[in-house]
Structures are given as C-alpha cells and as structure tokens.
C-alpha positions in Angstrom: 5.1 0.4 55.6 5.3 1.3 59.2 8.1 -0.1 61.4 7.8 -0.1 65.1 5.7 3.0 65.9 6.6 4.4 69.3 4.2 3.6 72.1 4.1 7.3 73.2 3.1 8.3 69.6 0.3 5.8 69.6 -0.9 6.9 73.1 -1.0 10.5 71.9 -3.1 9.5 68.9 -5.5 7.4 71.0 -5.6 9.7 74.0 -4.7 7.1 76.6 -3.5 3.5 77.0 -6.9 2.0 77.7 -8.4 3.4 74.5 -5.3 2.2 72.5 -5.7 -1.3 73.8 -9.5 -1.5 73.3 -9.6 0.0 69.9 -6.6 -1.9 68.5 -8.1 -5.2 69.8 -11.5 -4.3 68.3 -9.9 -3.5 64.9 -7.7 -6.7 65.0 -10.8 -8.8 65.6 -12.5 -7.1 62.6 -9.5 -8.0 60.4 -9.5 -11.6 61.7 -13.2 -11.8 60.8 -12.5 -10.8 57.2 -12.4 -7.0 57.1 -9.8 -5.7 54.6 -6.8 -3.9 56.2 -6.7 -0.2 55.6 -3.0 0.0 55.2 -0.4 -2.1 53.4 1.8 -3.9 56.0 4.5 -6.6 55.6 3.4 -8.2 58.8 0.3 -10.3 58.5 -0.4 -10.2 62.2 -3.9 -8.7 62.7 -2.9 -6.8 65.8 0.1 -5.3 64.1 -2.0 -4.3 61.1 -4.5 -2.6 63.5 -1.7 -0.7 65.2 -0.3 0.4 61.9 -3.8 1.7 60.9 -4.0 3.6 64.2 -0.5 5.1 63.6 -1.5 6.2 60.1 -4.7 7.8 61.5 -7.0 5.5 59.5 -9.0 4.7 62.6 -11.1 7.5 64.2 -11.8 7.4 67.9 -15.2 8.6 69.1 -15.6 9.4 72.7 -19.0 8.7 74.3 -21.0 11.7 75.5 -22.9 12.1 78.7 -20.9 9.6 80.8 -20.1 11.0 84.2 
C-alpha cells in the first residue's frame, strides 16, 4: 500500500511533469476500461491506482526516438 507519494519522487521517475500526467491518465483510462491494477491499493480511484503503479515502477516509460 502506498500513501501519498511525493510529487517530486513521481516526477523523478517519469522524467518530467508532462510525461507523468500523460502516462498516469493513459493508465487510469486502461484501468477504467477493465485492465487489472498492477498493485494492491486501498483506494479504488483509477488515477490513484495508476499513480501508485508509477511510484512502484510497474509502469515503464518509453521515449520516442527521432523527434527533433
């Protein structure tokens, strides 16, 4: 169970705020659509579950190549 991960820790994991927001919202949408959560969380809010997954490094961020 994760309780209130620090924003700075989450940004460090994701790389920047934009990536954190985009990836957590994508994962929350997957959970809403029926995907099983990757971590056990007391809170049933899909966004909170997604953030807990990011904090526990269950989500991998892949940066696109060749964009300049």
